[in-house]
C-alpha positions as CSV (number, residue, x, y, z in Angstrom):
1,M,-37.0,33.8,100.6
2,A,-37.6,34.0,97.2
3,R,-34.2,35.2,95.4
4,P,-34.1,38.5,94.0
5,N,-33.4,39.8,89.9
6,I,-29.8,41.4,90.0
7,L,-28.7,43.9,87.8
8,I,-25.3,44.3,86.9
9,L,-24.2,47.8,85.5
10,M,-20.6,47.9,84.6
11,V,-18.2,50.8,83.1
12,D,-14.9,50.8,81.8
13,Q,-12.3,52.5,83.1
14,L,-14.1,55.2,84.8
15,N,-11.7,56.5,87.5
16,G,-12.5,55.4,91.2
17,T,-10.9,58.7,92.9
18,L,-13.9,60.8,91.2
19,F,-16.8,58.0,93.0
20,P,-15.6,59.3,96.6
21,D,-19.0,58.5,97.8
22,G,-20.7,58.4,94.7
23,P,-20.3,61.1,91.6
24,V,-18.6,63.5,93.0
25,D,-20.9,66.6,93.2
26,W,-19.5,68.6,90.1
27,L,-20.6,65.1,87.5
28,H,-23.7,65.4,85.5
29,A,-24.9,62.6,86.5
30,P,-28.2,62.7,88.2
31,N,-29.3,58.8,87.6
32,L,-26.1,57.4,89.5
33,K,-26.5,60.6,92.3
34,A,-29.7,59.0,92.9
35,L,-28.9,55.2,92.7
36,A,-25.9,55.9,95.1
37,A,-28.0,58.1,97.5
38,R,-30.1,54.3,98.0
39,S,-26.4,52.0,97.9
40,T,-24.3,50.9,99.9
41,R,-21.2,52.9,98.6
42,F,-17.2,51.3,98.8
43,A,-15.0,54.1,98.7
44,N,-12.2,52.4,98.7
45,A,-12.5,49.5,96.3
46,Y,-9.7,48.7,93.7
47,T,-9.7,46.3,90.6
48,A,-8.2,42.4,90.5
49,S,-5.7,44.1,88.0
50,P,-5.6,47.4,86.2
51,L,-6.8,46.2,82.3
52,C,-9.6,45.2,81.3
53,A,-9.1,41.2,80.4
54,P,-7.4,40.4,83.4
55,G,-9.7,42.6,86.1
56,R,-13.0,41.5,84.3
57,A,-12.0,37.4,84.7
58,S,-11.0,37.8,88.1
59,F,-14.2,40.3,88.5
60,M,-16.2,37.1,87.9
61,S,-14.4,34.5,89.3
62,G,-13.3,35.7,92.7
63,L,-9.8,34.9,91.9
64,L,-7.0,37.1,90.9
65,P,-5.2,37.1,87.7
66,S,-1.9,34.4,89.3
67,R,-5.4,31.8,89.4
68,T,-7.1,32.9,86.6
69,R,-4.2,33.1,84.6
70,V,-5.7,35.9,82.3
71,Y,-3.0,38.0,82.8
72,D,-3.3,40.2,80.2
73,N,-5.7,41.1,76.8
74,A,-5.2,38.0,75.2
75,A,-5.2,35.2,77.5
76,E,-7.6,32.2,77.4
77,F,-10.4,32.7,79.7
78,T,-10.8,28.7,80.9
79,S,-14.0,27.2,80.8
80,D,-13.3,25.6,83.7
81,L,-13.1,28.5,85.9
82,P,-16.7,29.2,87.7
83,T,-17.5,32.5,87.4
84,Y,-21.0,34.2,89.5
85,A,-22.9,33.6,86.4
86,H,-22.4,29.8,86.8
87,H,-22.9,30.4,91.0
88,L,-25.8,31.6,89.6
89,R,-26.8,29.5,87.1
90,R,-26.8,26.3,89.0
91,A,-29.1,27.7,91.3
92,G,-31.9,28.4,88.9
93,Y,-31.2,31.6,87.6
94,Q,-31.0,33.1,84.1
95,T,-28.3,34.7,83.3
96,C,-27.9,37.0,80.5
97,L,-24.9,39.5,79.4
98,S,-25.2,42.7,76.9
99,G,-22.2,43.9,76.3
100,K,-18.4,43.8,76.6
101,M,-16.7,41.3,79.0
102,H,-13.6,40.8,76.8
103,F,-13.1,37.2,77.4
104,V,-10.6,35.2,75.0
105,G,-10.7,31.9,74.1
106,P,-13.3,29.6,72.4
107,D,-15.8,29.9,75.0
108,Q,-17.1,33.5,74.8
109,L,-20.1,32.3,77.5
110,H,-18.7,31.3,81.0
111,G,-21.8,30.7,82.5
112,L,-24.2,33.1,80.7
113,E,-27.0,31.4,79.1
114,E,-27.2,34.8,76.5
115,R,-25.3,37.1,75.4
116,L,-27.5,40.2,73.2
117,T,-24.1,41.8,71.8
118,T,-20.8,40.6,70.7
119,D,-17.9,41.8,72.0
120,I,-16.0,45.4,71.3
121,Y,-12.3,43.5,71.2
122,P,-10.8,40.9,69.6
123,A,-11.2,37.0,71.5
124,D,-8.0,35.5,70.0
125,F,-4.2,35.8,70.9
126,G,-3.7,38.7,69.2
127,W,-2.8,40.8,71.6
128,T,0.1,39.2,73.9
129,P,2.6,40.9,75.1
130,D,6.0,39.4,75.2
131,Y,8.4,39.6,78.0
132,R,11.3,38.2,75.8
133,K,11.2,41.6,74.2
134,P,11.3,43.7,77.1
135,G,10.5,47.6,75.7
136,E,9.3,46.0,72.7
137,R,6.1,48.5,71.1
138,I,3.5,46.6,69.1
139,D,1.9,49.0,67.2
140,W,-0.9,47.9,65.6
141,W,-2.9,47.8,69.1
142,Y,-0.8,49.6,71.9
143,H,-2.6,52.6,73.2
144,N,-0.5,55.7,71.6
145,M,-0.9,59.4,73.1
146,G,-3.6,60.0,70.2
147,S,-6.3,59.5,72.1
148,V,-5.2,62.6,74.1
149,T,-3.9,64.5,70.9
150,G,-7.2,63.7,69.0
151,A,-9.9,64.5,71.7
152,G,-13.0,66.1,70.6
153,V,-16.7,66.1,69.3
154,A,-18.0,63.8,67.5
155,E,-22.3,62.3,67.2
156,I,-21.3,58.5,66.5
157,T,-17.8,56.5,67.5
158,N,-17.2,52.8,66.8
159,Q,-17.6,52.7,70.9
160,M,-20.5,55.3,70.5
161,E,-21.7,52.4,68.1
162,Y,-21.0,49.7,70.6
163,D,-22.6,51.4,73.7
164,D,-26.1,53.1,71.6
165,E,-26.6,48.8,70.9
166,V,-25.7,47.4,74.3
167,A,-28.2,49.7,76.3
168,F,-30.8,49.2,73.6
169,R,-30.7,45.4,73.5
170,A,-30.7,45.8,77.5
171,E,-33.9,47.8,77.5
172,Q,-35.6,45.3,75.3
173,K,-34.3,42.2,77.2
174,L,-35.6,44.4,80.7
175,Y,-39.3,44.2,78.8
176,D,-38.9,40.6,77.6
177,L,-37.9,39.4,81.3
178,A,-41.4,41.7,82.4
179,R,-43.5,39.9,80.1
180,G,-43.1,36.6,82.9
181,H,-42.6,33.6,79.7
182,D,-39.7,32.1,82.3
183,D,-40.5,32.1,86.4
184,R,-36.7,31.7,87.2
185,P,-35.2,34.7,88.6
186,W,-32.7,36.7,86.3
187,C,-29.2,38.8,86.5
188,L,-28.6,41.0,83.5
189,T,-25.1,42.5,83.2
190,V,-25.1,45.3,81.2
191,S,-21.3,46.1,80.6
192,F,-20.4,49.1,78.3
193,T,-17.7,49.9,76.8
194,H,-17.0,53.9,78.1
195,P,-15.9,56.2,79.2
196,H,-12.5,54.1,78.1
197,D,-10.7,56.1,75.7
198,P,-10.8,57.8,72.7
199,Y,-11.7,60.5,74.6
200,V,-14.4,62.1,72.3
201,A,-17.9,62.9,73.0
202,R,-21.4,63.5,71.8
203,K,-21.5,67.7,71.6
204,E,-24.9,67.3,74.2
205,F,-22.2,65.6,77.0
206,W,-19.6,67.9,75.7
207,D,-21.3,70.9,76.4
208,L,-22.3,70.4,80.3
209,Y,-18.5,70.8,80.9
210,E,-17.5,73.8,79.5
211,D,-17.1,75.9,82.3
212,C,-15.9,72.7,84.4
213,A,-13.1,73.9,86.4
214,H,-11.6,70.2,86.8
215,L,-10.2,70.2,83.3
216,L,-6.2,69.9,85.0
217,P,-5.0,66.9,87.1
218,E,-4.2,68.5,90.4
219,V,-0.7,66.5,89.8
220,P,0.9,67.9,86.6
221,A,3.3,65.9,84.4
222,M,6.4,64.9,85.9
223,A,9.4,65.0,83.8
224,Y,10.5,61.4,82.5
225,E,13.5,60.4,84.7
226,D,11.4,61.3,88.3
227,H,9.2,59.0,87.7
228,D,9.1,55.3,89.0
229,P,10.3,52.7,86.1
230,H,7.4,51.2,85.6
231,A,5.9,54.3,85.0
232,Q,8.9,55.2,82.7
233,R,8.0,52.3,80.9
234,I,4.2,53.0,80.6
235,F,5.6,56.5,78.9
236,D,7.5,54.3,76.6
237,A,4.7,52.0,75.7
238,N,2.4,54.7,75.2
239,D,4.8,56.5,72.6
240,W,4.8,59.3,74.6
241,R,7.9,61.1,72.6
242,N,6.5,61.3,69.2
243,F,3.4,62.9,70.5
244,D,3.4,66.8,71.9
245,I,0.8,66.9,74.4
246,T,0.0,70.5,75.4
247,D,-2.7,71.6,78.2
248,E,-5.2,72.1,75.9
249,D,-5.0,68.7,74.8
250,I,-5.3,67.9,78.6
251,R,-8.7,70.0,79.1
252,R,-10.2,68.5,75.7
253,S,-9.6,64.8,77.1
254,R,-10.7,65.3,80.3
255,R,-13.7,67.5,79.2
256,A,-14.2,64.5,76.7
257,Y,-14.2,61.5,79.9
258,F,-16.1,63.7,82.0
259,A,-19.1,64.1,78.9
260,N,-18.8,60.4,78.5
261,I,-19.9,59.4,82.1
262,S,-23.1,61.8,81.6
263,Y,-23.4,59.2,78.0
264,L,-23.2,56.5,80.3
265,D,-25.4,58.3,83.3
266,S,-28.1,58.9,81.0
267,K,-28.1,55.6,79.5
268,I,-28.3,54.0,82.9
269,G,-31.0,56.3,83.8
270,A,-33.4,54.7,80.7
271,I,-32.2,51.2,81.6
272,L,-33.4,51.8,85.3
273,K,-36.8,53.2,84.1
274,V,-37.5,50.2,82.3
275,L,-36.7,48.5,85.3
276,E,-39.3,50.7,87.1
277,D,-41.7,51.2,84.2
278,T,-42.0,47.3,84.4
279,R,-42.7,46.9,88.0
280,Q,-39.7,44.7,88.4
281,E,-37.1,45.1,91.3
282,A,-33.6,44.1,91.5
283,V,-30.1,44.1,92.9
284,I,-28.1,46.6,91.6
285,L,-24.8,46.5,92.0
286,F,-22.2,49.3,89.4
287,V,-18.5,49.1,89.1
288,S,-15.8,49.9,87.1
289,D,-13.1,47.1,85.6
290,H,-10.7,49.7,86.5
291,G,-9.7,53.4,86.3
292,D,-8.3,55.8,83.9
293,M,-4.9,58.0,85.4
294,L,-6.4,61.0,83.8
295,G,-3.0,63.2,82.9
296,E,-2.4,62.5,86.5
297,R,1.5,63.1,87.1
298,G,1.5,63.0,82.9
299,L,0.4,59.3,82.9
300,W,-2.4,58.3,81.0
301,F,-4.9,54.8,80.6
302,K,-4.3,52.4,83.6
303,M,-1.5,49.9,83.5
304,N,-0.5,50.9,87.4
305,F,-1.6,50.8,91.2
306,Y,-1.9,54.4,91.3
307,E,-5.1,55.5,92.5
308,G,-6.4,56.8,89.4
309,S,-5.6,53.4,87.6
310,A,-6.7,51.1,90.4
311,R,-9.4,52.3,92.3
312,V,-12.8,52.2,90.6
313,P,-17.0,52.7,91.9
314,L,-18.4,49.7,93.7
315,M,-22.0,50.4,95.0
316,V,-24.6,48.0,95.4
317,A,-28.3,48.7,96.3
318,A,-30.0,45.8,97.6
319,P,-32.2,44.4,100.9
320,G,-30.1,44.2,103.9
321,M,-27.4,46.8,102.7
322,A,-28.0,50.2,104.3
323,P,-27.4,53.0,102.2
324,G,-23.7,54.9,102.7
325,R,-20.3,55.0,102.6
326,I,-18.0,51.9,103.9
327,D,-14.1,53.0,104.3
328,T,-13.0,49.8,104.4
329,P,-10.4,48.6,101.0
330,V,-12.6,46.0,99.1
331,S,-11.9,44.3,95.5
332,T,-14.0,44.1,92.7
333,I,-13.1,39.9,93.3
334,D,-15.5,40.5,96.5
335,V,-18.7,40.2,94.0
336,T,-18.2,37.0,93.3
337,P,-19.3,36.1,96.7
338,T,-21.2,38.7,97.1
339,L,-23.5,38.2,94.7
340,A,-23.5,34.2,95.6
341,A,-24.7,35.9,99.1
342,L,-27.2,37.8,97.9
343,A,-29.1,35.4,95.9
344,G,-28.3,32.8,98.6
345,V,-26.2,30.6,96.8
346,S,-23.6,28.2,98.4
347,M,-20.6,28.6,96.8
348,E,-19.1,26.2,99.7
349,E,-18.0,23.6,97.2
350,V,-15.6,26.4,95.5
351,A,-15.1,28.3,98.9
352,P,-10.9,27.1,99.2
353,W,-10.2,28.8,95.3
354,T,-12.3,31.6,95.9
355,E,-10.4,34.7,97.0
356,G,-12.8,37.4,97.6
357,V,-15.2,38.0,100.5
358,D,-19.0,38.7,100.9
359,L,-19.6,42.2,101.4
360,A,-22.3,42.3,103.1
361,P,-20.7,41.9,106.4
362,V,-18.1,44.7,105.3
363,A,-20.6,47.4,104.8
364,G,-21.9,45.9,108.6
365,G,-18.1,46.2,109.9
366,A,-16.7,43.4,109.4
367,T,-12.8,43.5,108.5
368,R,-11.8,42.5,105.0
369,G,-8.0,41.4,105.3
370,P,-5.4,43.2,102.9
371,V,-6.7,44.1,99.3
372,A,-4.8,42.4,96.6
373,M,-4.2,43.6,92.6
374,E,-1.6,41.7,90.0
375,Y,-0.3,43.4,87.0
376,A,1.8,41.3,84.3
377,A,0.6,43.0,80.8
378,E,1.9,45.5,78.4
379,A,4.4,47.9,79.9
380,S,5.4,45.6,82.5
381,I,8.7,43.3,81.9
382,S,7.6,41.2,85.0
383,P,4.9,40.8,87.1
384,L,3.9,43.1,89.8
385,V,2.0,43.3,93.1
386,A,0.4,45.6,95.5
387,L,-1.9,45.2,98.7
388,R,-3.7,47.7,100.7
389,E,-4.2,47.6,103.8
390,G,-5.7,50.5,106.2
391,K,-4.0,53.7,104.7
392,W,-1.3,52.0,103.1
393,K,-0.7,50.7,99.6
394,Y,2.6,48.6,99.2
395,T,3.7,47.4,95.8
396,N,6.7,45.3,95.2
397,C,7.8,43.8,91.5
398,A,11.0,41.5,91.2
399,K,12.4,44.3,88.6
400,D,11.4,47.3,90.3
401,P,12.1,48.8,93.9
402,E,9.4,48.9,96.6
403,Q,6.6,51.4,96.6
404,L,4.8,52.5,99.9
405,F,2.6,54.8,100.4
406,D,0.6,56.4,103.2
407,L,-2.8,57.0,101.3
408,E,-4.1,59.5,104.3
409,A,-1.0,61.5,104.7
410,D,-0.3,61.4,100.8
411,P,-3.6,60.5,98.6
412,Q,-1.5,61.7,95.6
413,E,1.2,59.0,96.2
414,L,3.9,61.8,95.9
415,N,6.0,60.5,98.9
416,D,7.5,56.9,98.6
417,L,8.2,56.0,101.8
418,Y,10.2,52.9,100.7
419,E,13.6,53.8,102.1
420,D,12.4,56.3,105.2
421,P,13.3,54.4,108.7
422,A,10.7,55.7,110.4
423,H,8.7,53.4,108.3
424,A,10.6,50.4,107.9
425,K,8.4,48.2,110.3
426,T,5.8,48.7,108.3
427,L,7.6,47.8,105.0
428,E,8.5,44.7,106.9
429,H,5.0,44.0,107.6
430,F,4.2,44.1,103.8
431,R,7.2,41.9,102.8
432,I,6.2,39.4,104.9
433,L,2.4,39.3,103.9
434,A,3.7,39.8,99.7
435,A,6.3,36.6,100.4
436,A,3.2,34.9,102.4
437,R,1.2,35.1,99.5
438,W,3.7,35.5,95.9
439,D,6.3,33.5,94.7
440,L,7.7,36.2,92.5
441,E,9.8,34.5,90.4
442,A,7.4,30.9,90.2
443,F,4.8,34.1,88.5
444,D,7.3,35.3,86.3
445,A,7.9,31.4,84.9
446,E,4.3,31.2,84.4
447,V,3.3,34.1,82.9
448,R,6.4,33.9,80.1
449,E,5.3,29.9,79.5
450,S,1.9,31.3,78.5
451,Q,3.2,34.2,76.8
452,A,5.2,31.6,74.4
453,R,3.1,28.7,74.1
454,R,0.1,32.3,72.7
455,W,2.7,33.7,70.3
456,V,3.4,30.0,69.0
457,V,-0.8,29.2,68.5
458,Y,-1.8,32.5,67.2
459,E,0.8,32.4,64.5
460,A,-0.4,29.1,63.3
461,L,-3.9,30.0,64.1
462,R,-3.5,33.1,61.6
463,N,-1.5,30.5,58.9
464,G,-4.3,29.6,56.3
465,S,-8.0,29.1,57.1
466,Y,-9.0,31.1,60.1
467,Y,-12.1,30.4,62.1
468,P,-12.9,33.5,64.6
469,W,-14.0,33.1,68.3
470,D,-16.1,36.2,68.4
471,Y,-18.8,35.7,70.0
472,Q,-22.0,35.4,67.0
473,P,-25.3,36.8,68.4
474,L,-28.2,34.5,67.9
475,Q,-31.9,35.8,66.6
476,K,-33.8,32.9,65.3
477,A,-36.0,35.5,62.6
478,S,-38.8,32.5,62.5
479,E,-39.5,32.7,66.6
480,R,-40.3,36.4,66.3
481,F,-42.4,39.3,66.2
482,M,-46.0,37.1,64.2
483,R,-45.3,33.7,62.1
484,N,-48.1,31.3,60.3
485,H,-47.2,28.5,63.0
486,M,-48.4,30.8,65.8
487,D,-51.8,32.2,66.6
488,L,-51.6,36.1,66.0
489,N,-53.9,36.3,68.9
490,V,-51.1,34.5,71.8
491,V,-48.5,36.3,70.1
492,E,-50.4,39.6,70.6
493,E,-51.5,38.9,74.4
494,N,-48.2,37.6,75.4
495,Q,-45.9,40.5,73.9
496,R,-48.2,42.7,76.1
497,F,-46.9,44.1,79.8
498,P,-48.6,45.1,81.4
499,R,-52.0,43.0,80.3
500,G,-55.3,44.1,80.6
501,Q,-55.1,47.9,80.9
């Protein structure tokens, strides 16, 4: 069987509750709705960790952060961890990335043969949190509520400039792949930074949501003292006391966020049109790294296990995977084994270390087991863990009370059953599962050691001459277009697709 081409479309901070079965009806996202109609749609997919770098390292490797040791946005993703790019490339695929993956460390490829853009965020250790200083705000890189109070319209921003380039490079790569100069199957990952805040959108897309009925959250802001301890720490980390958030700020932020989903939809539509126009076929996977609370409960951004932050869209359009909705909880760590299986690639040599599962059997009705999540970055003072199994979600942290939610009866997670005697057996079930999976004391010690090491290394490397790890895309000007070591007739013929029409 010929190995299929694979196109991965990844977005950043897209709230999975807006994709209960593909995009909700009121979102202006025709291209994603068309893709959803031909995809297996995992309605209860969760990030491995609700933060960019940890979530992405887990997505690429099939391992949780406690195994990748990518605990936060400045933790090195080591070169000896195989990713889906390694597995596919080893099996004969050409592997390419256009866009963001937030790799930290000197290895900026992790099995990718080619990167078409640099990353949007730093590759060094400068964003390292410090558990030795609980409650500390590092102002120059921590989130703050300025993303909310500054929401609105702009025709170009730092992030738009990035995503415009990501889409353009991806389209050009698809044209190049169609020319057939390399007969290997390909895996192209296109990874956008939207709809990640700041909440700023182009007027074209902003205008689509003028009469949107969803510009205020379903659960309004709660008093600080009514939040759980971790949520309180998120408020403190986000500098909430220095901002006065109005309902109009909330409306504008959510409107811009929805508008940026439509912006992404237009980019994805253009990419899929190139795929269609060049008569290439590919497995298509759509996913986000984590979600965004969007003002629910008064929380914004991510960094917690509530549904808005931890749940993500995940859709797969592939031969042998029937279109339709799957309610079984799954994880982004399931992507790597799924891609390997679709490509007929064996992962047996690393199977003992891989925690994800192939989603095709799950789509066919197989059980998956509990979905695990971890968080050990800014706003935490010790690692937090969570399990989603059936209708239940359980969270634990050495420093905080446990939480237990029945997501069928309480989808907004407002009724914590942790101390309810009627659910003592369920709580004990999850305690046993968590104790078998995690040693929270050892996990905490490993995170603290990692942070302390990186603070030393970062301060040392910024002292004196600095050699950045940021990826520099290579472009060989002497090999592009027409040069005098080439035959013009051959160049024109080879670069045309289709030929002879």
